[in-house]
GULOKOL-778663 format. One record per atom (N, C-alpha, C, O, CB): x, z, y; residue number from 1. Coordinates in steps of 0.05 Angstrom, whole numbers, plus 5000, padded with zeros to 4 digits. Atoms other than C-alpha are relative to their C-alpha. Glycine has a CB too. Layout:
<sites>
X|Z|Y|NUM
...
</sites>
This chain:
<sites>
5002|4988|5024|1
7289|3916|9825|1
4993|4979|4973|1
4973|4965|4972|1
4977|5021|5004|1
5005|5017|5024|2
7294|3879|9759|2
4981|5018|4981|2
4982|5043|4980|2
5030|4991|4984|2
5012|4990|5016|3
7246|3891|9710|3
5000|4991|4973|3
5005|4967|4968|3
4982|5000|5008|3
4991|5012|5023|4
7248|3889|9637|4
4977|4982|4987|4
4953|4986|4989|4
5009|5021|4981|4
5017|5016|5011|5
7221|3835|9599|5
4982|5005|4976|5
4992|5012|4955|5
5013|4982|4995|5
5025|4983|5022|6
7155|3855|9554|6
5007|4993|4978|6
5015|5009|4961|6
4966|4991|5002|6
4989|5017|5021|7
7172|3802|9506|7
5016|5013|4979|7
5010|5017|4956|7
5014|4980|5011|7
4981|4989|5014|8
7233|3831|9486|8
4999|5024|4994|8
5012|5030|4974|8
5019|4997|5009|8
5008|4974|5009|9
7210|3901|9484|9
4980|5001|4977|9
4984|5017|4959|9
4988|5014|5023|9
5016|5004|5017|10
7153|3881|9443|10
5005|4993|4970|10
4991|5002|4951|10
4987|4985|5010|10
4993|5009|5024|11
7190|3846|9386|11
5019|5021|4988|11
5023|5018|4964|11
5012|4973|5001|11
4978|4986|5007|12
7243|3902|9379|12
4983|5020|4979|12
4959|5025|4981|12
5017|5014|5027|12
5006|4974|5018|13
7235|3957|9323|13
4997|5021|5018|13
4974|5029|5014|13
5022|5009|4980|13
5003|4982|4986|14
7239|4010|9373|14
4967|5001|5014|14
4955|5021|5022|14
5023|4998|5019|14
5034|4998|4986|15
7164|3990|9400|15
4988|5010|4983|15
4966|5016|4992|15
4983|4975|5007|15
5017|4993|5020|16
7140|4014|9335|16
4998|5032|4998|16
4979|5043|4988|16
5008|4988|4974|16
4993|4967|4999|17
7165|4090|9343|17
4978|5007|5019|17
4969|4994|5037|17
5035|5010|5012|17
5018|4985|4986|18
7118|4140|9366|18
5017|5015|5025|18
5011|5038|5032|18
4986|5022|4980|18
4972|4989|4979|19
7178|4155|9421|19
4993|4983|5024|19
4985|4960|5021|19
5037|4991|4987|19
4997|5014|4972|20
7178|4136|9498|20
5026|4986|4996|20
5045|4998|4985|20
5000|5021|5027|20
4975|5009|4995|21
7231|4088|9507|21
4996|4986|5032|21
4983|4966|5039|21
5011|4979|4974|21
5002|5017|4971|22
7241|4076|9584|22
5028|4987|5002|22
5050|4996|4996|22
4993|5023|5030|22
4970|5021|4995|23
7292|4018|9602|23
4992|4994|5033|23
4969|4990|5041|23
5001|4962|4976|23
4994|5011|4969|24
7309|4001|9677|24
5026|4991|4997|24
5043|4994|4979|24
4998|5023|5026|24
4976|5016|4993|25
7359|3963|9708|25
5021|5017|5020|25
5011|5026|5041|25
4990|4972|5015|25
4985|4989|4985|26
7422|3995|9738|26
5020|4978|5014|26
5038|4965|5004|26
5013|5019|4984|26
4990|5024|4983|27
7444|3948|9794|27
5033|5006|5005|27
5050|4989|5006|27
4981|4998|5033|27
4973|4991|4999|28
7508|3993|9804|28
5023|4986|4980|28
5045|4978|4986|28
4999|5029|4994|28
4983|5002|5026|29
7537|3978|9731|29
4993|4969|4990|29
5008|4953|4978|29
4991|5025|4974|29
5010|5028|5009|30
7495|3914|9721|30
4992|5004|4970|30
4997|4985|4954|30
5023|4975|5004|30
5006|4995|5026|31
7471|3944|9658|31
4967|5011|5000|31
4955|5023|5018|31
5023|5022|4988|31
5029|4987|5006|32
7398|3960|9625|32
5004|5023|4988|32
5017|5023|4967|32
4980|4985|4982|32
5000|4973|5008|33
7393|4033|9615|33
4977|5007|4985|33
4955|5001|4994|33
5003|5017|5023|33
5023|4988|5009|34
7349|4066|9566|34
5000|5028|5001|34
5020|5039|5010|34
4996|4993|4975|34
5004|4970|4996|35
7324|4139|9562|35
4976|5002|4974|35
4958|4986|4967|35
4988|5012|5039|35
5027|4995|5018|36
7282|4173|9507|36
4993|5030|5005|36
5004|5049|4993|36
5004|4994|4965|36
5010|4973|4992|37
7248|4233|9538|37
4997|5021|4976|37
5009|5042|4978|37
4973|4997|5014|37
5005|4987|5025|38
7224|4263|9468|38
5023|5011|4987|38
5021|5030|4972|38
4987|4982|4982|38
4978|4994|5014|39
7292|4271|9445|39
5023|5003|5023|39
5040|4986|5027|39
5006|4979|4977|39
4981|4997|4982|40
7328|4307|9504|40
5007|4985|5016|40
5028|4991|5027|40
5016|5004|4994|40
4998|5023|4983|41
7324|4247|9544|41
5031|4985|4997|41
5046|4978|5014|41
4996|5010|5032|41
4972|5017|5005|42
7385|4213|9509|42
4999|4973|5010|42
4978|4960|5012|42
5008|4998|4969|42
4996|5027|4982|43
7409|4152|9542|43
5025|4979|4988|43
5047|4986|4979|43
5010|5012|5034|43
4972|5016|5004|44
7453|4089|9528|44
4988|4972|5013|44
4964|4969|5020|44
5014|4998|4962|44
5000|5023|4979|45
7456|4023|9562|45
5009|4975|4983|45
5020|4980|4961|45
5022|5006|5026|45
4990|5025|5013|46
7472|3948|9539|46
5000|4982|5028|46
4989|4990|5048|46
4978|4988|4973|46
5000|5015|4973|47
7486|3889|9590|47
4976|4982|4997|47
4968|4970|5017|47
5028|4983|5006|47
5027|5013|4995|48
7422|3855|9566|48
4979|5022|4984|48
4989|5041|4971|48
4998|4964|4986|48
5020|4988|5005|49
7356|3886|9547|49
4999|5004|4965|49
4994|5024|4953|49
4976|4986|5015|49
4999|5002|5031|50
7363|3866|9472|50
5023|5024|4993|50
5018|5046|4983|50
5010|4964|4988|50
4979|4986|5002|51
7431|3898|9470|51
4997|5032|5003|51
5008|5049|4990|51
5017|4990|5017|51
5006|4969|4991|52
7406|3964|9503|52
4977|5010|4979|52
4978|5034|4972|52
4987|5002|5036|52
5018|4992|5017|53
7348|3966|9456|53
5015|5006|4971|53
5009|5025|4956|53
4979|4979|4999|53
4982|5000|5026|54
7397|3956|9397|54
5010|5032|4997|54
5006|5050|4980|54
5029|4977|5005|54
4981|4978|4995|55
7443|4008|9423|55
4980|5028|5001|55
4990|5050|4996|55
5019|4994|5030|55
5017|4975|5001|56
7377|4057|9431|56
4992|5003|4969|56
4987|5026|4961|56
4973|4997|5021|56
5006|4997|5031|57
7360|4044|9355|57
5016|5018|4992|57
5009|5040|4986|57
5003|4976|4982|57
4974|4984|5009|58
7433|4067|9337|58
4995|5025|5007|58
4991|5041|4989|58
5026|4991|5013|58
4999|4975|4992|59
7428|4125|9383|59
4975|5017|4986|59
4980|5038|4975|59
5000|4998|5030|59
5024|4985|5012|60
7361|4151|9358|60
5008|5006|4973|60
5005|5029|4964|60
4973|4982|4999|60
4991|4989|5032|61
7388|4149|9285|61
5020|5018|5001|61
5022|5036|4984|61
5012|4977|4979|61
4972|4984|5004|62
7455|4181|9302|62
4988|5027|5014|62
4996|5048|5004|62
5032|4984|5017|62
5010|4973|4992|63
7419|4237|9343|63
4984|5013|4975|63
4989|5037|4970|63
4981|4997|5028|63
5015|4990|5021|64
7368|4247|9282|64
5023|5012|4981|64
5023|5036|4976|64
4981|4977|4987|64
4980|4993|5021|65
7429|4251|9233|65
5014|5022|5010|65
5017|5040|4994|65
5019|4976|4993|65
4983|4984|4990|66
7472|4294|9277|66
4987|5027|5004|66
4997|5049|5000|66
5013|4988|5023|66
5015|4971|4999|67
7415|4344|9291|67
4993|5010|4972|67
4993|5034|4966|67
4970|4999|5018|67
5002|4989|5034|68
7401|4350|9214|68
5022|5012|4992|68
5021|5035|4983|68
4998|4978|4977|68
4976|4989|5012|69
7470|4359|9197|69
5011|5029|5013|69
5025|5046|5001|69
5022|4978|5003|69
4988|4973|4986|70
7482|4417|9254|70
4970|5022|4986|70
4974|5046|4984|70
5001|4997|5046|70
5021|4982|5005|71
7412|4448|9228|71
4985|5005|5021|71
4974|5027|5023|71
5009|5022|4990|71
5017|4994|4978|72
7377|4441|9288|72
4973|4986|5000|72
4970|4964|4989|72
5014|4993|5026|72
5035|5012|5001|73
7298|4430|9298|73
5000|4976|5019|73
5010|4975|5041|73
4972|5026|5014|73
5014|5022|4986|74
7272|4364|9318|74
4977|5001|5010|74
4959|5013|4997|74
4997|4981|4988|74
5029|4998|4989|75
7216|4358|9361|75
4982|4976|4990|75
4968|4962|5004|75
5001|5000|5032|75
5016|5027|5013|76
7186|4306|9312|76
4989|5015|4975|76
5000|5035|4967|76
5023|4969|4990|76
5009|4997|5021|77
7140|4314|9251|77
5010|4991|4976|77
5026|4973|4980|77
4981|4994|5003|77
4984|5018|5024|78
7163|4292|9182|78
4990|4973|4996|78
5004|4955|4986|78
4997|5014|4970|78
5009|5029|4996|79
7116|4232|9192|79
5009|4984|5017|79
5009|4959|5015|79
4978|4997|5005|79
4990|5020|4978|80
7145|4214|9255|80
5028|4988|4990|80
5035|4965|4993|80
5005|5016|5032|80
4972|5003|5011|81
7217|4222|9219|81
4996|4976|4984|81
5006|4955|4991|81
5011|5026|4981|81
5006|5021|5024|82
7196|4178|9164|82
4995|4974|5013|82
5005|4953|5005|82
4973|5008|4981|82
5011|5028|4988|83
7167|4127|9209|83
5024|4986|5014|83
5029|4962|5013|83
4974|5005|5025|83
4972|5005|4988|84
7233|4127|9249|84
5018|4987|4977|84
5021|4963|4977|84
5013|5029|5011|84
4984|5007|5026|85
7277|4120|9186|85
4993|4970|4987|85
5010|4953|4980|85
4993|5023|4977|85
5008|5025|5007|86
7232|4062|9163|86
5003|4978|5015|86
5012|4957|5006|86
4976|5001|4995|86
5002|5023|4982|87
7228|4020|9224|87
5032|4997|5011|87
5039|4974|5018|87
4977|5006|5026|87
4979|5007|4995|88
7301|4035|9239|88
5021|4998|4978|88
5045|5000|4982|88
5006|5013|5016|88
4980|4999|5031|89
7334|4030|9169|89
5021|4983|5007|89
5042|4994|4999|89
4986|4987|4967|89
4980|5014|4998|90
7381|3977|9191|90
5022|5006|5023|90
5041|4992|5030|90
4989|4977|5002|90
4981|4994|4973|91
7414|4013|9250|91
5015|5024|4986|91
5032|5036|4998|91
4981|5011|5034|91
</sites>
């Protein structure tokens, strides 16, 4: 089983969030897959760890924006949402 490179994760903006980002290698698809348990276990992937984390940042922002447009309650405080928006502003 391949393990994610901790230095890639540590340098990425998603590492600044108060969210759990699980990343694992999928040998069948040859992709890195991420999951965010606090946000209904949303998931995405990428061919590299960095691509998977970039896609995760974009997915988190999209999830928040879509939830707010639909008037859905997010399992995050206003402080957590502000931190996410600040850390992921470029996504």
